[in-house]
KEBA-70785 format. One record per residue (C-alpha): x, y, z; residue in one letter. Coordinates in steps of 0.001 Angstrom, whole numbers, plus 500000, padded with zeros to 6 digits. Example, Ala and Ser with C-alpha at 12.3 -4.5 7.8 and 13.67 -1.06 7.14 Angstrom:
<recs>
512300495500507800A513670498940507140S
</recs>
This chain:
<recs>
500000500000500000M501323503418499075E502031505802501950E499906508944501813L501995510934504279L505745511474504360D506761509988507720K509689512400508109I507519515460507411A504887514227509855V507535513686512536G508989517155512006R505539518708512258Y504684516806515443F508029517743517016S507155521437517138K505846522548520518N503075524802519216K499374524559520103P498161523575516615L500907520971516228N500032519499519622T496306519419518777E497107517736515465T499331515166517204L496499514365519610S493962514063516778A496383511855514833Y496833509451517747V493109509450518551H492236508303515038Q494362505182515481M492660501933516470D494493500067519214F491558497770519979S492641494308521021G496349495167520987L498627494793523961E500341498025524947L503805497400523448V502455496513519980P500233499626520175A503280501733521047L505218500166518176R502341500851515743L502288504499516804L506048505023516638L506299503349513231E503706505733511792S506132508682511681F509855509383512088V511173511066515224Q514404512790514228M515750514453517342S518572516165515458N516126517897513081E513322518748515439G512625519161519089S511795515541519889W512916515963523437E511678514392526620G508698516690526964T507397515822523473R507842512095524077Y506109512461527436S503192514216525753L503054511562523022L503008508751525585L500291510519527610D498156510827524478I498811507158523681L497736506184527212G494477508049526817S493717506542523421R494789503054524480Y492248503065527309I489532504348524973E490182501366522698C490771498787525454N488579499797528377S488123496107529254D491861495350529581H492292493157532681P495362494954534071F495652498374532420I492598500182533722R493404503874533342D495352506227531096S497987507007533746D498893503323534040T498960502953530249A501170506051529867S503560504909532591T503924501413531149L504368502807527620A507086505139528956S508885502262530635L508745500135527481A509944503074525382F512889503889527623F513931500242528090I513870499763524325H515873502965523783T518463502006526403A518777498513524954T518955499247521225F520110502850520782N523904503008520803K523830506783521358A521603506578524450A
</recs>
């Protein structure tokens, strides 16, 4: 299937800490369907949908934190019956842990 959006351009746009960019990031995540997915595959699906290039944008801790908070909210909307993850704070915290463990394990520059 042909990609409709340039993943690098989307990542650059989302990296900007401006109100419209943040609203667009939230809308983008909230249109994704994480129903029936465990949290780590949902996180992977989200992160694979655009490129986060920290050297070309401001993908810093605060933007990742915001992204993971938005993911937590959307994940709970899609999986309100999950047996262990029952609120967006838990989902965000677990997504953050998975993200940082993955980064520490596989990113040579981290």
